[in-house]
C-alpha positions as CSV (number, residue, x, y, z in Angstrom):
1,M,37.7,-28.8,22.5
2,S,40.1,-26.6,24.4
3,A,43.8,-26.6,25.6
4,S,45.6,-25.2,28.2
5,T,48.8,-23.0,28.0
6,S,51.7,-23.3,29.3
7,S,53.2,-21.2,31.8
8,S,54.3,-18.3,29.6
9,G,50.9,-18.5,27.9
10,V,52.0,-20.2,24.7
11,I,49.9,-23.1,23.7
12,P,52.3,-26.5,23.7
13,E,52.7,-27.9,20.7
14,N,51.3,-31.0,21.4
15,K,47.9,-29.6,21.8
16,L,47.6,-27.6,18.7
17,K,49.0,-31.2,16.5
18,L,45.5,-32.4,17.8
19,W,43.5,-30.7,14.9
20,D,45.1,-31.6,10.9
21,I,45.1,-27.9,10.2
22,F,47.8,-27.4,12.3
23,R,50.2,-30.1,11.7
24,N,51.7,-29.6,8.0
25,V,52.5,-25.7,8.2
26,G,55.5,-25.4,6.4
27,A,58.7,-24.1,8.4
28,D,57.2,-20.4,8.5
29,G,54.3,-21.6,10.1
30,E,55.8,-23.8,12.6
31,E,57.8,-20.4,13.8
32,I,54.4,-19.2,13.7
33,L,53.0,-21.9,16.2
34,K,55.5,-21.3,18.7
35,T,54.1,-18.5,19.9
36,A,50.4,-19.3,19.5
37,K,48.6,-17.9,22.7
38,L,45.0,-18.4,20.9
39,A,44.0,-20.8,18.0
40,H,40.7,-21.4,16.9
41,V,39.6,-24.3,14.5
42,A,36.7,-23.2,12.4
43,N,36.2,-26.4,10.0
44,N,38.8,-28.9,8.0
45,K,40.0,-26.5,6.1
46,E,40.5,-22.9,7.8
47,G,42.2,-22.3,11.6
48,F,43.3,-18.8,13.2
49,V,46.1,-18.3,15.5
50,V,46.8,-15.2,17.7
51,T,50.7,-14.6,18.8
52,M,51.9,-13.5,21.9
53,A,52.7,-10.4,19.8
54,D,49.1,-10.2,18.6
55,D,49.2,-10.9,15.5
56,T,46.7,-12.8,14.1
57,Y,46.8,-15.6,11.2
58,S,44.8,-17.8,9.0
59,S,45.7,-21.5,8.3
60,I,44.1,-22.8,5.0
61,R,44.3,-25.6,3.3
62,E,43.0,-25.3,-0.5
63,N,41.8,-29.0,-0.8
64,P,40.2,-30.1,3.1
65,R,40.3,-33.7,1.3
66,A,43.8,-33.7,0.4
67,P,47.1,-33.7,2.1
68,G,49.0,-30.9,1.9
69,V,51.3,-27.8,3.3
70,C,48.7,-25.3,4.9
71,K,48.9,-22.1,3.7
72,V,49.4,-19.7,6.8
73,S,48.9,-15.7,6.3
74,K,48.8,-13.0,8.4
75,I,45.6,-11.2,8.9
76,R,46.6,-7.5,9.1
77,E,43.0,-6.2,9.8
78,L,43.0,-8.5,13.1
79,S,46.6,-8.0,14.1
80,G,48.1,-5.4,17.0
81,I,44.0,-5.3,18.2
82,R,44.4,-8.0,20.9
83,V,42.1,-11.0,19.5
84,N,40.5,-12.5,22.1
85,D,37.6,-15.0,20.8
86,F,36.3,-16.1,17.5
87,F,33.1,-17.3,16.9
88,T,32.9,-19.2,13.2
89,A,30.7,-20.8,11.0
90,E,29.7,-19.2,7.3
91,I,30.4,-15.9,8.8
92,N,33.7,-15.3,11.0
93,F,33.8,-13.4,13.9
94,A,36.4,-12.1,16.2
95,I,36.0,-9.8,19.7
96,T,39.3,-8.1,21.0
97,E,40.0,-7.5,24.8
98,D,38.5,-4.2,24.1
99,G,35.1,-5.7,23.0
100,R,35.1,-4.5,19.1
101,L,33.9,-7.2,17.2
102,Y,34.8,-7.6,13.6
103,S,33.2,-10.1,10.7
104,W,34.2,-11.5,7.6
105,A,33.4,-14.5,5.4
106,S,36.1,-16.9,4.2
107,E,34.4,-17.2,1.3
108,I,30.7,-16.4,-0.4
109,S,29.1,-19.4,-2.5
110,R,26.4,-18.2,-5.0
111,D,23.2,-18.9,-5.3
112,D,23.3,-21.5,-7.9
113,D,25.7,-23.6,-5.7
114,Y,22.5,-24.9,-3.4
115,G,20.1,-25.0,-6.3
116,E,16.8,-23.0,-7.2
117,D,15.0,-23.6,-3.3
118,Y,18.0,-21.7,-1.8
119,V,17.9,-18.6,-4.0
120,G,18.6,-15.9,-2.3
121,H,20.9,-17.6,0.3
122,E,24.3,-15.3,-1.0
123,Q,22.7,-12.6,0.4
124,D,21.6,-14.0,3.7
125,I,25.1,-14.3,4.5
126,V,26.0,-10.9,3.7
127,N,23.3,-9.8,6.1
128,Q,25.0,-11.9,8.7
129,L,28.0,-9.7,8.8
130,G,26.0,-7.0,10.4
131,R,27.7,-4.2,8.8
132,Y,26.7,-2.5,4.9
133,V,27.9,-4.0,1.8
134,S,27.7,-3.3,-1.6
135,S,25.5,-5.1,-3.6
136,D,28.4,-4.6,-6.5
137,A,29.6,-7.9,-7.5
138,A,33.6,-6.9,-7.1
139,D,33.0,-4.8,-3.9
140,K,31.0,-7.7,-2.0
141,I,34.0,-10.0,-2.3
142,A,36.5,-7.4,-1.1
143,L,34.0,-6.1,1.7
144,C,33.0,-9.5,2.7
145,C,36.1,-11.4,2.6
146,R,38.2,-8.9,4.5
147,P,37.6,-8.3,8.5
148,A,35.9,-4.9,9.4
149,P,34.9,-3.8,12.7
150,V,30.5,-4.3,13.2
151,E,29.7,-0.9,14.3
152,E,26.4,-0.1,12.6
153,G,22.8,0.1,14.4
154,S,22.3,-0.5,17.9
155,L,26.2,-1.9,18.2
156,M,27.5,1.6,17.3
157,R,30.1,2.4,20.4
158,V,28.9,-1.0,22.1
159,K,31.3,-3.8,23.7
160,V,30.5,-6.9,22.7
161,R,31.5,-10.3,24.7
162,Q,29.5,-12.9,23.0
163,V,28.1,-13.7,19.4
164,A,25.6,-17.1,18.7
165,F,24.4,-17.8,15.3
166,S,22.5,-21.1,13.8
167,G,23.7,-21.6,10.8
168,G,21.8,-23.8,8.5
169,I,19.3,-22.2,6.5
170,T,18.6,-19.4,8.7
171,T,21.7,-16.6,8.6
172,Y,20.5,-15.4,12.5
173,T,22.8,-13.6,14.7
174,V,22.6,-12.6,18.3
175,A,25.2,-10.8,20.4
176,L,25.7,-10.1,23.9
177,S,27.0,-6.3,25.0
178,V,29.4,-6.4,27.8
179,G,26.6,-4.7,29.8
180,G,24.2,-7.6,29.2
181,D,22.1,-6.3,26.5
182,V,21.1,-8.1,23.6
183,H,21.6,-7.4,20.0
184,Q,20.1,-9.3,16.9
185,W,20.8,-9.1,13.0
186,G,20.7,-11.5,9.7
187,S,17.9,-13.1,8.0
188,K,15.6,-16.3,8.1
189,R,14.1,-18.0,5.6
190,N,12.4,-21.1,4.5
191,L,12.6,-22.9,1.5
192,Y,11.6,-21.3,-1.0
193,R,11.3,-17.5,-0.1
194,P,13.1,-15.0,1.8
195,I,10.8,-13.7,4.9
196,C,12.9,-11.1,6.3
197,D,16.1,-9.6,5.1
198,C,17.8,-7.6,8.0
199,W,22.0,-6.8,8.5
200,T,21.5,-3.9,10.8
201,P,22.0,-4.9,14.5
202,T,19.2,-4.0,16.7
203,L,18.7,-3.6,20.2
204,I,16.2,-6.1,22.0
205,P,14.9,-4.2,25.0
206,R,15.9,-5.0,28.5
207,E,12.4,-5.0,29.5
208,R,12.0,-8.1,27.5
209,F,14.0,-9.8,30.2
210,D,12.2,-8.7,33.0
211,Y,14.6,-5.7,33.0
212,Q,17.1,-8.3,34.2
213,E,20.9,-8.6,33.0
214,V,21.9,-11.2,30.5
215,I,24.5,-13.2,30.8
216,S,24.5,-15.8,28.0
217,V,23.0,-16.1,24.5
218,T,22.6,-18.8,21.7
219,C,20.7,-19.7,18.8
220,I,19.0,-22.5,17.3
221,E,17.1,-23.1,13.6
222,H,14.3,-21.0,15.0
223,M,14.5,-18.6,17.8
224,G,17.3,-17.4,20.3
225,V,17.7,-17.7,23.8
226,A,19.3,-15.7,26.4
227,L,19.9,-16.7,29.8
228,T,19.9,-13.7,32.8
229,A,22.2,-13.3,35.7
230,K,19.4,-14.9,37.7
231,G,19.4,-18.3,36.0
232,Q,16.6,-17.9,34.1
233,L,15.9,-18.7,30.4
234,Y,14.2,-16.8,27.7
235,Q,13.2,-17.1,24.5
236,W,12.2,-15.2,21.3
237,K,11.2,-16.1,17.8
238,L,13.9,-14.9,15.2
239,R,13.6,-11.3,14.5
240,D,10.4,-10.8,17.1
241,M,11.2,-8.1,19.9
242,M,8.6,-10.3,22.3
243,S,10.3,-13.3,24.7
244,Q,8.9,-15.2,26.9
245,K,10.4,-17.3,29.6
246,V,11.2,-20.7,29.8
247,L,10.8,-22.9,32.6
248,I,12.3,-26.0,33.1
249,D,10.5,-28.8,35.0
250,G,12.9,-29.6,38.1
251,S,15.8,-27.7,37.7
252,G,17.2,-24.9,39.5
253,P,18.6,-21.7,38.3
254,L,21.2,-22.1,35.2
255,K,24.6,-21.0,34.7
256,K,25.3,-22.3,31.2
257,I,23.6,-22.8,27.9
258,T,24.5,-23.6,24.3
259,G,22.7,-24.8,21.5
260,S,22.6,-25.7,17.9
261,Y,19.7,-26.5,15.1
262,D,16.7,-27.6,17.3
263,L,18.5,-28.5,20.6
264,I,19.5,-26.6,23.6
265,F,21.8,-27.5,26.6
266,A,21.4,-26.2,30.1
267,L,23.7,-26.5,32.7
268,T,21.9,-25.8,36.4
269,D,24.1,-24.1,39.3
270,K,23.7,-27.5,40.8
271,G,25.5,-29.5,37.5
272,D,22.6,-31.2,36.3
273,M,22.5,-31.1,32.6
274,H,19.2,-30.6,30.7
275,Y,18.0,-30.7,26.8
276,L,15.6,-28.4,25.5
277,E,14.1,-29.7,22.1
278,V,12.4,-27.5,19.7
279,N,9.3,-29.3,17.8
280,V,8.2,-27.0,14.9
281,M,4.8,-27.7,14.2
282,P,3.9,-29.0,10.7
283,G,3.2,-26.6,8.4
284,I,3.7,-23.4,7.1
285,S,6.1,-21.6,9.4
286,Y,9.1,-21.7,11.5
287,D,7.7,-19.4,14.0
288,N,5.7,-21.9,15.6
289,F,7.1,-24.2,18.2
290,Q,7.0,-26.1,21.3
291,V,9.6,-26.9,23.6
292,F,10.2,-29.9,25.4
293,S,12.9,-30.2,28.5
294,Q,14.1,-33.5,30.0
295,Q,17.1,-34.1,32.3
296,I,19.8,-36.1,30.8
297,F,22.8,-35.7,33.1
298,E,22.7,-35.5,36.8
299,V,26.2,-35.0,39.2
300,F,27.0,-34.7,42.2
301,S,29.3,-31.8,44.5
302,E,28.9,-29.2,41.5
303,N,31.7,-30.6,39.7
304,I,30.7,-29.5,36.0
305,K,32.1,-26.1,35.1
306,T,30.4,-25.6,32.2
307,L,29.1,-26.9,28.4
308,F,29.8,-26.2,24.8
309,F,29.3,-27.9,21.4
310,T,32.4,-29.0,19.7
311,D,30.7,-30.2,16.9
312,F,28.1,-28.9,14.3
313,R,26.3,-31.7,12.2
314,S,26.4,-31.5,8.3
315,D,23.3,-29.1,7.6
316,I,21.1,-29.7,4.4
317,L,23.1,-27.1,2.5
318,R,25.6,-30.0,2.4
319,T,27.9,-27.3,4.4
320,P,29.9,-29.7,7.4
321,Y,30.3,-26.9,10.7
322,F,32.5,-27.4,13.5
323,A,33.1,-25.5,16.6
324,Y,36.5,-27.0,18.1
325,S,38.4,-24.3,20.0
326,V,42.1,-24.1,21.3
327,L,42.0,-21.3,24.2
328,R,44.3,-20.3,26.6
329,P,42.8,-21.2,29.9
330,S,40.3,-18.1,31.6
331,A,37.4,-17.3,33.8
332,H,35.1,-17.8,30.5
333,T,36.8,-20.3,28.6
334,P,35.6,-24.1,28.7
335,Y,38.5,-25.6,29.4
336,S,41.6,-25.5,31.4
337,G,43.7,-28.8,31.0
338,R,41.3,-30.8,33.4
339,A,39.5,-34.3,32.6
340,V,36.6,-33.6,30.3
341,Y,33.1,-35.5,30.5
342,V,32.1,-36.4,26.6
343,L,28.2,-36.7,26.7
344,Q,26.3,-37.8,23.4
345,V,22.9,-36.9,22.4
346,R,21.1,-37.8,19.3
347,G,24.7,-37.6,17.7
348,Y,25.8,-34.4,19.2
349,P,29.1,-34.6,21.0
350,I,28.7,-32.1,24.3
351,Y,31.7,-31.7,26.1
352,A,31.7,-30.8,29.8
353,S,34.8,-29.7,32.2
354,K,34.9,-31.0,35.5
355,L,36.9,-30.9,39.0
356,T,36.6,-34.3,39.7
357,D,34.9,-37.5,38.4
358,A,31.1,-37.5,37.9
359,K,28.5,-40.1,38.4
360,P,25.9,-40.4,35.8
361,S,22.6,-41.1,36.7
362,N,20.2,-43.5,35.5
363,K,17.8,-40.5,34.0
364,K,17.1,-40.5,30.6
């Protein structure tokens, strides 16, 4: 969930202290938080802060289950470059104001941490970085765990405005460029063997979206999803270049999408909220699926502005993912200090910022 900044551009202390990761940071950490203009909580053991001086810091709790002072450290690679947004799961991404994309891993889990069914998981994480990493063990840790620009493949000299990834056993990543083009990279796996390994960003031709500009992207466990400037939705199988239009019964043009695992949430320009559920066909492959849609929330006066996930459930790898964000208000941030409507669907908390009170319909 996001919080507003003061007139000076600094996030108020009471907004930051909503999260444990920013509560016990020591005297030096408190001084840093006093000038925070952007903050992001990656999970219950790590958060990131950008100060008014454009220095970037990490706040890390060594044992997330025990109280103790968090260690606050400057991230030199992300300082002085105007970081504008973070996207975090097993891999962290940061985007600067001028569209440069950086990636790094907070830690690299070994394959034997997950058992024999997940052999190759370590390489999956490396593939998600979107840049080359040596197979040498010493180099891998050094190159993975420090932020570095993603400037390979189709993202060379390309400005990025959004990143999306599914998490879980599929370390697949989609990036949206400032010009409205979609790029993809990463691995997809089943439970027992690798299906595809590719760390190089690849452009999905615009013709796959009927030559429309894409304005938003998201990923779920089995596919990528793109929303165009005309409010049309397209989906494609992971690592596939062939997309198809998704029709939602009874909905008009869409203006916002978000998703995780097997659920996609879509907000129409009228303020109606729909969810699309991916039903994986029983059998052998993640490539076969069906999409079902249902309207779950109807509002009036077009008062919902946007929607976003604030909590990802724990996946089968036992790794909890959280997507809490504390951002300064702007045209693209989800919360600007107004009331927030909270909707629970199958245990997923969905927050939608709104201008006035909304009346939920009786439709289910």
